[in-house]
Predicted model as a PDB file, atoms N, CA, C, CB and O in Angstrom, pLDDT in the B-factor column:
MODEL        1                                                                  
ATOM      1  N   MET A   1      55.655  98.230 159.762  1.00 56.00           N  
ATOM      2  CA  MET A   1      56.130  99.042 158.671  1.00 56.00           C  
ATOM      3  C   MET A   1      55.988 100.509 159.062  1.00 56.00           C  
ATOM      4  CB  MET A   1      55.359  98.728 157.368  1.00 56.00           C  
ATOM      5  O   MET A   1      54.911 100.961 159.451  1.00 56.00           O  
ATOM      6  N   ALA A   2      57.075 101.231 158.953  1.00 59.00           N  
ATOM      7  CA  ALA A   2      57.072 102.641 159.321  1.00 59.00           C  
ATOM      8  C   ALA A   2      56.492 103.478 158.180  1.00 59.00           C  
ATOM      9  CB  ALA A   2      58.501 103.115 159.671  1.00 59.00           C  
ATOM     10  O   ALA A   2      56.761 103.233 157.004  1.00 59.00           O  
ATOM     11  N   VAL A   3      55.709 104.447 158.554  1.00 58.00           N  
ATOM     12  CA  VAL A   3      55.149 105.365 157.562  1.00 58.00           C  
ATOM     13  C   VAL A   3      55.962 106.646 157.620  1.00 58.00           C  
ATOM     14  CB  VAL A   3      53.620 105.645 157.819  1.00 58.00           C  
ATOM     15  O   VAL A   3      56.053 107.295 158.662  1.00 58.00           O  
ATOM     16  N   LEU A   4      56.548 106.997 156.489  1.00 58.00           N  
ATOM     17  CA  LEU A   4      57.375 108.193 156.445  1.00 58.00           C  
ATOM     18  C   LEU A   4      56.582 109.331 155.826  1.00 58.00           C  
ATOM     19  CB  LEU A   4      58.675 107.939 155.653  1.00 58.00           C  
ATOM     20  O   LEU A   4      55.979 109.182 154.763  1.00 58.00           O  
ATOM     21  N   PHE A   5      56.592 110.458 156.499  1.00 57.00           N  
ATOM     22  CA  PHE A   5      55.920 111.632 155.982  1.00 57.00           C  
ATOM     23  C   PHE A   5      56.974 112.559 155.399  1.00 57.00           C  
ATOM     24  CB  PHE A   5      55.087 112.345 157.088  1.00 57.00           C  
ATOM     25  O   PHE A   5      58.008 112.786 156.028  1.00 57.00           O  
ATOM     26  N   PRO A   6      56.736 113.091 154.224  1.00 58.00           N  
ATOM     27  CA  PRO A   6      57.736 113.985 153.637  1.00 58.00           C  
ATOM     28  C   PRO A   6      57.877 115.255 154.461  1.00 58.00           C  
ATOM     29  CB  PRO A   6      57.363 114.334 152.192  1.00 58.00           C  
ATOM     30  O   PRO A   6      56.912 115.770 155.026  1.00 58.00           O  
ATOM     31  N   LEU A   7      59.091 115.734 154.510  1.00 56.00           N  
ATOM     32  CA  LEU A   7      59.325 117.008 155.169  1.00 56.00           C  
ATOM     33  C   LEU A   7      58.785 118.116 154.282  1.00 56.00           C  
ATOM     34  CB  LEU A   7      60.832 117.218 155.471  1.00 56.00           C  
ATOM     35  O   LEU A   7      58.307 117.867 153.176  1.00 56.00           O  
ATOM     36  N   ARG A   8      58.865 119.291 154.760  1.00 58.00           N  
ATOM     37  CA  ARG A   8      58.418 120.443 153.991  1.00 58.00           C  
ATOM     38  C   ARG A   8      59.122 120.443 152.637  1.00 58.00           C  
ATOM     39  CB  ARG A   8      58.693 121.767 154.759  1.00 58.00           C  
ATOM     40  O   ARG A   8      60.312 120.139 152.559  1.00 58.00           O  
ATOM     41  N   ALA A   9      58.417 120.773 151.597  1.00 55.00           N  
ATOM     42  CA  ALA A   9      58.986 120.785 150.248  1.00 55.00           C  
ATOM     43  C   ALA A   9      60.104 121.812 150.168  1.00 55.00           C  
ATOM     44  CB  ALA A   9      57.898 121.088 149.191  1.00 55.00           C  
ATOM     45  O   ALA A   9      60.019 122.865 150.800  1.00 55.00           O  
ATOM     46  N   PRO A  10      61.158 121.520 149.395  1.00 58.00           N  
ATOM     47  CA  PRO A  10      62.242 122.492 149.264  1.00 58.00           C  
ATOM     48  C   PRO A  10      61.738 123.783 148.636  1.00 58.00           C  
ATOM     49  CB  PRO A  10      63.386 121.911 148.428  1.00 58.00           C  
ATOM     50  O   PRO A  10      60.790 123.793 147.851  1.00 58.00           O  
ATOM     51  N   MET A  11      62.387 124.845 148.998  1.00 57.00           N  
ATOM     52  CA  MET A  11      62.010 126.154 148.496  1.00 57.00           C  
ATOM     53  C   MET A  11      62.518 126.301 147.070  1.00 57.00           C  
ATOM     54  CB  MET A  11      62.566 127.280 149.403  1.00 57.00           C  
ATOM     55  O   MET A  11      63.715 126.490 146.854  1.00 57.00           O  
ATOM     56  N   ARG A  12      61.636 126.219 146.114  1.00 58.00           N  
ATOM     57  CA  ARG A  12      62.009 126.373 144.707  1.00 58.00           C  
ATOM     58  C   ARG A  12      61.909 127.835 144.336  1.00 58.00           C  
ATOM     59  CB  ARG A  12      61.109 125.508 143.783  1.00 58.00           C  
ATOM     60  O   ARG A  12      60.833 128.431 144.388  1.00 58.00           O  
ATOM     61  N   LEU A  13      63.019 128.398 143.969  1.00 49.00           N  
ATOM     62  CA  LEU A  13      63.052 129.813 143.642  1.00 49.00           C  
ATOM     63  C   LEU A  13      63.196 129.997 142.146  1.00 49.00           C  
ATOM     64  CB  LEU A  13      64.191 130.517 144.381  1.00 49.00           C  
ATOM     65  O   LEU A  13      63.918 129.245 141.493  1.00 49.00           O  
ATOM     66  N   SER A  14      62.526 130.975 141.609  1.00 58.00           N  
ATOM     67  CA  SER A  14      62.675 131.266 140.196  1.00 58.00           C  
ATOM     68  C   SER A  14      63.646 132.429 140.030  1.00 58.00           C  
ATOM     69  CB  SER A  14      61.305 131.588 139.548  1.00 58.00           C  
ATOM     70  O   SER A  14      63.351 133.415 139.354  1.00 58.00           O  
ATOM     71  N   LYS A  15      64.801 132.294 140.659  1.00 69.00           N  
ATOM     72  CA  LYS A  15      65.819 133.328 140.604  1.00 69.00           C  
ATOM     73  C   LYS A  15      66.942 132.889 139.668  1.00 69.00           C  
ATOM     74  CB  LYS A  15      66.369 133.633 142.017  1.00 69.00           C  
ATOM     75  O   LYS A  15      67.053 131.719 139.301  1.00 69.00           O  
ATOM     76  N   SER A  16      67.749 133.840 139.302  1.00 90.00           N  
ATOM     77  CA  SER A  16      68.923 133.505 138.505  1.00 90.00           C  
ATOM     78  C   SER A  16      69.929 132.785 139.402  1.00 90.00           C  
ATOM     79  CB  SER A  16      69.555 134.786 137.864  1.00 90.00           C  
ATOM     80  O   SER A  16      69.814 132.798 140.628  1.00 90.00           O  
ATOM     81  N   LYS A  17      70.908 132.163 138.771  1.00 92.00           N  
ATOM     82  CA  LYS A  17      71.932 131.451 139.537  1.00 92.00           C  
ATOM     83  C   LYS A  17      72.690 132.420 140.440  1.00 92.00           C  
ATOM     84  CB  LYS A  17      72.912 130.723 138.591  1.00 92.00           C  
ATOM     85  O   LYS A  17      73.038 132.077 141.569  1.00 92.00           O  
ATOM     86  N   ALA A  18      72.945 133.630 139.943  1.00 92.00           N  
ATOM     87  CA  ALA A  18      73.659 134.622 140.752  1.00 92.00           C  
ATOM     88  C   ALA A  18      72.854 134.984 142.004  1.00 92.00           C  
ATOM     89  CB  ALA A  18      73.947 135.889 139.918  1.00 92.00           C  
ATOM     90  O   ALA A  18      73.417 135.114 143.091  1.00 92.00           O  
ATOM     91  N   ASP A  19      71.540 135.147 141.847  1.00 94.00           N  
ATOM     92  CA  ASP A  19      70.685 135.461 142.994  1.00 94.00           C  
ATOM     93  C   ASP A  19      70.638 134.299 143.975  1.00 94.00           C  
ATOM     94  CB  ASP A  19      69.270 135.811 142.528  1.00 94.00           C  
ATOM     95  O   ASP A  19      70.667 134.501 145.189  1.00 94.00           O  
ATOM     96  N   LEU A  20      70.564 133.074 143.441  1.00 95.00           N  
ATOM     97  CA  LEU A  20      70.550 131.889 144.289  1.00 95.00           C  
ATOM     98  C   LEU A  20      71.835 131.789 145.090  1.00 95.00           C  
ATOM     99  CB  LEU A  20      70.350 130.628 143.449  1.00 95.00           C  
ATOM    100  O   LEU A  20      71.799 131.561 146.300  1.00 95.00           O  
ATOM    101  N   TYR A  21      72.985 131.958 144.418  1.00 95.00           N  
ATOM    102  CA  TYR A  21      74.272 131.874 145.099  1.00 95.00           C  
ATOM    103  C   TYR A  21      74.403 132.958 146.166  1.00 95.00           C  
ATOM    104  CB  TYR A  21      75.413 131.989 144.091  1.00 95.00           C  
ATOM    105  O   TYR A  21      74.934 132.700 147.246  1.00 95.00           O  
ATOM    106  N   ALA A  22      73.924 134.167 145.873  1.00 94.00           N  
ATOM    107  CA  ALA A  22      73.984 135.252 146.848  1.00 94.00           C  
ATOM    108  C   ALA A  22      73.131 134.925 148.071  1.00 94.00           C  
ATOM    109  CB  ALA A  22      73.520 136.574 146.211  1.00 94.00           C  
ATOM    110  O   ALA A  22      73.534 135.197 149.202  1.00 94.00           O  
ATOM    111  N   ALA A  23      71.957 134.344 147.847  1.00 95.00           N  
ATOM    112  CA  ALA A  23      71.080 133.975 148.960  1.00 95.00           C  
ATOM    113  C   ALA A  23      71.716 132.872 149.806  1.00 95.00           C  
ATOM    114  CB  ALA A  23      69.704 133.517 148.434  1.00 95.00           C  
ATOM    115  O   ALA A  23      71.630 132.898 151.033  1.00 95.00           O  
ATOM    116  N   ILE A  24      72.354 131.904 149.148  1.00 96.00           N  
ATOM    117  CA  ILE A  24      73.032 130.825 149.879  1.00 96.00           C  
ATOM    118  C   ILE A  24      74.157 131.403 150.727  1.00 96.00           C  
ATOM    119  CB  ILE A  24      73.589 129.755 148.900  1.00 96.00           C  
ATOM    120  O   ILE A  24      74.292 131.049 151.898  1.00 96.00           O  
ATOM    121  N   ARG A  25      74.966 132.289 150.150  1.00 96.00           N  
ATOM    122  CA  ARG A  25      76.071 132.893 150.912  1.00 96.00           C  
ATOM    123  C   ARG A  25      75.542 133.708 152.088  1.00 96.00           C  
ATOM    124  CB  ARG A  25      76.933 133.787 149.997  1.00 96.00           C  
ATOM    125  O   ARG A  25      76.110 133.666 153.178  1.00 96.00           O  
ATOM    126  N   ARG A  26      74.453 134.451 151.870  1.00 96.00           N  
ATOM    127  CA  ARG A  26      73.875 135.275 152.941  1.00 96.00           C  
ATOM    128  C   ARG A  26      73.402 134.393 154.095  1.00 96.00           C  
ATOM    129  CB  ARG A  26      72.700 136.126 152.401  1.00 96.00           C  
ATOM    130  O   ARG A  26      73.691 134.674 155.258  1.00 96.00           O  
ATOM    131  N   ASP A  27      72.673 133.324 153.766  1.00 97.00           N  
ATOM    132  CA  ASP A  27      72.165 132.440 154.816  1.00 97.00           C  
ATOM    133  C   ASP A  27      73.294 131.705 155.527  1.00 97.00           C  
ATOM    134  CB  ASP A  27      71.183 131.435 154.229  1.00 97.00           C  
ATOM    135  O   ASP A  27      73.207 131.452 156.729  1.00 97.00           O  
ATOM    136  N   HIS A  28      74.352 131.360 154.798  1.00 97.00           N  
ATOM    137  CA  HIS A  28      75.486 130.679 155.427  1.00 97.00           C  
ATOM    138  C   HIS A  28      76.191 131.616 156.404  1.00 97.00           C  
ATOM    139  CB  HIS A  28      76.480 130.172 154.358  1.00 97.00           C  
ATOM    140  O   HIS A  28      76.580 131.200 157.495  1.00 97.00           O  
ATOM    141  N   ARG A  29      76.355 132.877 156.012  1.00 96.00           N  
ATOM    142  CA  ARG A  29      76.966 133.860 156.922  1.00 96.00           C  
ATOM    143  C   ARG A  29      76.109 134.045 158.168  1.00 96.00           C  
ATOM    144  CB  ARG A  29      77.160 135.217 156.208  1.00 96.00           C  
ATOM    145  O   ARG A  29      76.627 134.340 159.245  1.00 96.00           O  
ATOM    146  N   ALA A  30      74.791 133.871 158.021  1.00 97.00           N  
ATOM    147  CA  ALA A  30      73.872 134.010 159.153  1.00 97.00           C  
ATOM    148  C   ALA A  30      73.894 132.782 160.063  1.00 97.00           C  
ATOM    149  CB  ALA A  30      72.454 134.253 158.649  1.00 97.00           C  
ATOM    150  O   ALA A  30      73.280 132.787 161.130  1.00 97.00           O  
ATOM    151  N   GLY A  31      74.609 131.717 159.636  1.00 97.00           N  
ATOM    152  CA  GLY A  31      74.767 130.571 160.517  1.00 97.00           C  
ATOM    153  C   GLY A  31      74.118 129.274 160.060  1.00 97.00           C  
ATOM    154  O   GLY A  31      74.170 128.281 160.785  1.00 97.00           O  
ATOM    155  N   MET A  32      73.509 129.253 158.882  1.00 97.00           N  
ATOM    156  CA  MET A  32      72.882 128.012 158.409  1.00 97.00           C  
ATOM    157  C   MET A  32      73.938 127.013 157.969  1.00 97.00           C  
ATOM    158  CB  MET A  32      71.912 128.301 157.249  1.00 97.00           C  
ATOM    159  O   MET A  32      74.956 127.392 157.389  1.00 97.00           O  
ATOM    160  N   SER A  33      73.699 125.747 158.243  1.00 97.00           N  
ATOM    161  CA  SER A  33      74.612 124.690 157.835  1.00 97.00           C  
ATOM    162  C   SER A  33      74.421 124.376 156.351  1.00 97.00           C  
ATOM    163  CB  SER A  33      74.395 123.425 158.690  1.00 97.00           C  
ATOM    164  O   SER A  33      73.420 124.760 155.745  1.00 97.00           O  
ATOM    165  N   ILE A  34      75.388 123.680 155.785  1.00 96.00           N  
ATOM    166  CA  ILE A  34      75.306 123.299 154.372  1.00 96.00           C  
ATOM    167  C   ILE A  34      74.090 122.408 154.146  1.00 96.00           C  
ATOM    168  CB  ILE A  34      76.601 122.574 153.919  1.00 96.00           C  
ATOM    169  O   ILE A  34      73.380 122.571 153.153  1.00 96.00           O  
ATOM    170  N   ARG A  35      73.849 121.487 155.040  1.00 97.00           N  
ATOM    171  CA  ARG A  35      72.700 120.590 154.884  1.00 97.00           C  
ATOM    172  C   ARG A  35      71.380 121.358 154.938  1.00 97.00           C  
ATOM    173  CB  ARG A  35      72.719 119.509 155.969  1.00 97.00           C  
ATOM    174  O   ARG A  35      70.459 121.070 154.173  1.00 97.00           O  
ATOM    175  N   ALA A  36      71.291 122.328 155.838  1.00 97.00           N  
ATOM    176  CA  ALA A  36      70.072 123.139 155.927  1.00 97.00           C  
ATOM    177  C   ALA A  36      69.884 123.960 154.651  1.00 97.00           C  
ATOM    178  CB  ALA A  36      70.126 124.072 157.161  1.00 97.00           C  
ATOM    179  O   ALA A  36      68.757 124.138 154.187  1.00 97.00           O  
ATOM    180  N   LEU A  37      70.972 124.454 154.090  1.00 97.00           N  
ATOM    181  CA  LEU A  37      70.895 125.209 152.838  1.00 97.00           C  
ATOM    182  C   LEU A  37      70.422 124.311 151.697  1.00 97.00           C  
ATOM    183  CB  LEU A  37      72.266 125.829 152.495  1.00 97.00           C  
ATOM    184  O   LEU A  37      69.623 124.733 150.861  1.00 97.00           O  
ATOM    185  N   GLU A  38      70.918 123.069 151.664  1.00 97.00           N  
ATOM    186  CA  GLU A  38      70.474 122.105 150.648  1.00 97.00           C  
ATOM    187  C   GLU A  38      68.962 121.949 150.687  1.00 97.00           C  
ATOM    188  CB  GLU A  38      71.155 120.736 150.858  1.00 97.00           C  
ATOM    189  O   GLU A  38      68.289 122.003 149.658  1.00 97.00           O  
ATOM    190  N   ARG A  39      68.438 121.753 151.900  1.00 96.00           N  
ATOM    191  CA  ARG A  39      67.005 121.533 152.055  1.00 96.00           C  
ATOM    192  C   ARG A  39      66.207 122.787 151.717  1.00 96.00           C  
ATOM    193  CB  ARG A  39      66.693 121.085 153.475  1.00 96.00           C  
ATOM    194  O   ARG A  39      65.181 122.705 151.041  1.00 96.00           O  
ATOM    195  N   LYS A  40      66.670 123.945 152.181  1.00 96.00           N  
ATOM    196  CA  LYS A  40      65.926 125.182 151.967  1.00 96.00           C  
ATOM    197  C   LYS A  40      65.805 125.522 150.486  1.00 96.00           C  
ATOM    198  CB  LYS A  40      66.594 126.328 152.707  1.00 96.00           C  
ATOM    199  O   LYS A  40      64.737 125.914 150.016  1.00 96.00           O  
ATOM    200  N   TYR A  41      66.907 125.370 149.756  1.00 96.00           N  
ATOM    201  CA  TYR A  41      66.917 125.784 148.353  1.00 96.00           C  
ATOM    202  C   TYR A  41      66.710 124.630 147.380  1.00 96.00           C  
ATOM    203  CB  TYR A  41      68.214 126.467 148.039  1.00 96.00           C  
ATOM    204  O   TYR A  41      66.621 124.859 146.173  1.00 96.00           O  
ATOM    205  N   GLY A  42      66.630 123.408 147.867  1.00 95.00           N  
ATOM    206  CA  GLY A  42      66.375 122.268 146.998  1.00 95.00           C  
ATOM    207  C   GLY A  42      67.512 121.985 146.030  1.00 95.00           C  
ATOM    208  O   GLY A  42      67.285 121.623 144.876  1.00 95.00           O  
ATOM    209  N   VAL A  43      68.750 122.157 146.516  1.00 96.00           N  
ATOM    210  CA  VAL A  43      69.930 121.933 145.678  1.00 96.00           C  
ATOM    211  C   VAL A  43      70.828 120.891 146.334  1.00 96.00           C  
ATOM    212  CB  VAL A  43      70.709 123.259 145.448  1.00 96.00           C  
ATOM    213  O   VAL A  43      70.602 120.498 147.479  1.00 96.00           O  
ATOM    214  N   THR A  44      71.843 120.448 145.606  1.00 96.00           N  
ATOM    215  CA  THR A  44      72.785 119.466 146.139  1.00 96.00           C  
ATOM    216  C   THR A  44      73.895 120.161 146.917  1.00 96.00           C  
ATOM    217  CB  THR A  44      73.381 118.615 145.004  1.00 96.00           C  
ATOM    218  O   THR A  44      74.046 121.382 146.857  1.00 96.00           O  
ATOM    219  N   TRP A  45      74.669 119.359 147.649  1.00 96.00           N  
ATOM    220  CA  TRP A  45      75.772 119.935 148.414  1.00 96.00           C  
ATOM    221  C   TRP A  45      76.826 120.529 147.474  1.00 96.00           C  
ATOM    222  CB  TRP A  45      76.408 118.867 149.329  1.00 96.00           C  
ATOM    223  O   TRP A  45      77.520 121.478 147.839  1.00 96.00           O  
ATOM    224  N   GLN A  46      76.946 119.970 146.264  1.00 96.00           N  
ATOM    225  CA  GLN A  46      77.918 120.512 145.318  1.00 96.00           C  
ATOM    226  C   GLN A  46      77.553 121.945 144.920  1.00 96.00           C  
ATOM    227  CB  GLN A  46      78.003 119.618 144.068  1.00 96.00           C  
ATOM    228  O   GLN A  46      78.427 122.801 144.786  1.00 96.00           O  
ATOM    229  N   THR A  47      76.263 122.194 144.735  1.00 95.00           N  
ATOM    230  CA  THR A  47      75.811 123.537 144.379  1.00 95.00           C  
ATOM    231  C   THR A  47      76.074 124.506 145.524  1.00 95.00           C  
ATOM    232  CB  THR A  47      74.316 123.529 144.018  1.00 95.00           C  
ATOM    233  O   THR A  47      76.501 125.638 145.298  1.00 95.00           O  
ATOM    234  N   VAL A  48      75.820 124.066 146.744  1.00 97.00           N  
ATOM    235  CA  VAL A  48      76.080 124.917 147.908  1.00 97.00           C  
ATOM    236  C   VAL A  48      77.564 125.229 147.986  1.00 97.00           C  
ATOM    237  CB  VAL A  48      75.599 124.237 149.215  1.00 97.00           C  
ATOM    238  O   VAL A  48      77.940 126.374 148.236  1.00 97.00           O  
ATOM    239  N   ARG A  49      78.422 124.223 147.774  1.00 96.00           N  
ATOM    240  CA  ARG A  49      79.874 124.450 147.820  1.00 96.00           C  
ATOM    241  C   ARG A  49      80.306 125.429 146.731  1.00 96.00           C  
ATOM    242  CB  ARG A  49      80.635 123.117 147.663  1.00 96.00           C  
ATOM    243  O   ARG A  49      81.137 126.300 146.985  1.00 96.00           O  
ATOM    244  N   LYS A  50      79.754 125.300 145.524  1.00 95.00           N  
ATOM    245  CA  LYS A  50      80.087 126.242 144.447  1.00 95.00           C  
ATOM    246  C   LYS A  50      79.733 127.666 144.852  1.00 95.00           C  
ATOM    247  CB  LYS A  50      79.352 125.865 143.145  1.00 95.00           C  
ATOM    248  O   LYS A  50      80.499 128.601 144.616  1.00 95.00           O  
ATOM    249  N   ALA A  51      78.576 127.817 145.458  1.00 96.00           N  
ATOM    250  CA  ALA A  51      78.142 129.147 145.874  1.00 96.00           C  
ATOM    251  C   ALA A  51      79.079 129.716 146.953  1.00 96.00           C  
ATOM    252  CB  ALA A  51      76.691 129.096 146.397  1.00 96.00           C  
ATOM    253  O   ALA A  51      79.426 130.897 146.926  1.00 96.00           O  
ATOM    254  N   LEU A  52      79.478 128.864 147.894  1.00 96.00           N  
ATOM    255  CA  LEU A  52      80.316 129.330 148.997  1.00 96.00           C  
ATOM    256  C   LEU A  52      81.760 129.524 148.571  1.00 96.00           C  
ATOM    257  CB  LEU A  52      80.251 128.355 150.151  1.00 96.00           C  
ATOM    258  O   LEU A  52      82.457 130.365 149.138  1.00 96.00           O  
ATOM    259  N   ASP A  53      82.220 128.774 147.595  1.00 94.00           N  
ATOM    260  CA  ASP A  53      83.603 128.886 147.139  1.00 94.00           C  
ATOM    261  C   ASP A  53      83.779 129.962 146.079  1.00 94.00           C  
ATOM    262  CB  ASP A  53      84.075 127.560 146.596  1.00 94.00           C  
ATOM    263  O   ASP A  53      84.906 130.342 145.763  1.00 94.00           O  
ATOM    264  N   GLY A  54      82.675 130.456 145.529  1.00 83.00           N  
ATOM    265  CA  GLY A  54      82.732 131.455 144.468  1.00 83.00           C  
ATOM    266  C   GLY A  54      83.275 132.779 144.971  1.00 83.00           C  
ATOM    267  O   GLY A  54      83.392 133.013 146.173  1.00 83.00           O  
ATOM    268  N   ALA A  55      83.603 133.637 144.016  1.00 63.00           N  
ATOM    269  CA  ALA A  55      84.118 134.970 144.341  1.00 63.00           C  
ATOM    270  C   ALA A  55      83.038 135.766 145.056  1.00 63.00           C  
ATOM    271  CB  ALA A  55      84.589 135.716 143.061  1.00 63.00           C  
ATOM    272  O   ALA A  55      81.863 135.725 144.691  1.00 63.00           O  
ATOM    273  N   VAL A  56      83.458 136.479 146.066  1.00 60.00           N  
ATOM    274  CA  VAL A  56      82.543 137.307 146.841  1.00 60.00           C  
ATOM    275  C   VAL A  56      82.903 138.769 146.592  1.00 60.00           C  
ATOM    276  CB  VAL A  56      82.608 136.956 148.368  1.00 60.00           C  
ATOM    277  O   VAL A  56      84.030 139.189 146.855  1.00 60.00           O  
ATOM    278  N   ALA A  57      81.956 139.532 146.091  1.00 58.00           N  
ATOM    279  CA  ALA A  57      82.200 140.952 145.834  1.00 58.00           C  
ATOM    280  C   ALA A  57      82.195 141.709 147.162  1.00 58.00           C  
ATOM    281  CB  ALA A  57      81.130 141.537 144.858  1.00 58.00           C  
ATOM    282  O   ALA A  57      81.349 141.465 148.023  1.00 58.00           O  
ATOM    283  N   VAL A  58      83.134 142.616 147.314  1.00 50.00           N  
ATOM    284  CA  VAL A  58      83.239 143.395 148.556  1.00 50.00           C  
ATOM    285  C   VAL A  58      82.855 144.819 148.311  1.00 50.00           C  
ATOM    286  CB  VAL A  58      84.648 143.329 149.132  1.00 50.00           C  
ATOM    287  O   VAL A  58      82.879 145.633 149.235  1.00 50.00           O  
TER     288      VAL A  58                                                      
ENDMDL                                                                          
END                                                                             
């Protein structure tokens, strides 16, 4: 029987949704994959896609 050890706990942020989405977009531009973003922020792939597909202020 294999013993599974949990990975590092997801990063739970007490930020607003706008701050979370901005952080996801920033990390994605820096080269993080969608899966890595899911793990880092403790969100689903749908949330990551919403953040990346959202309007970006220039």
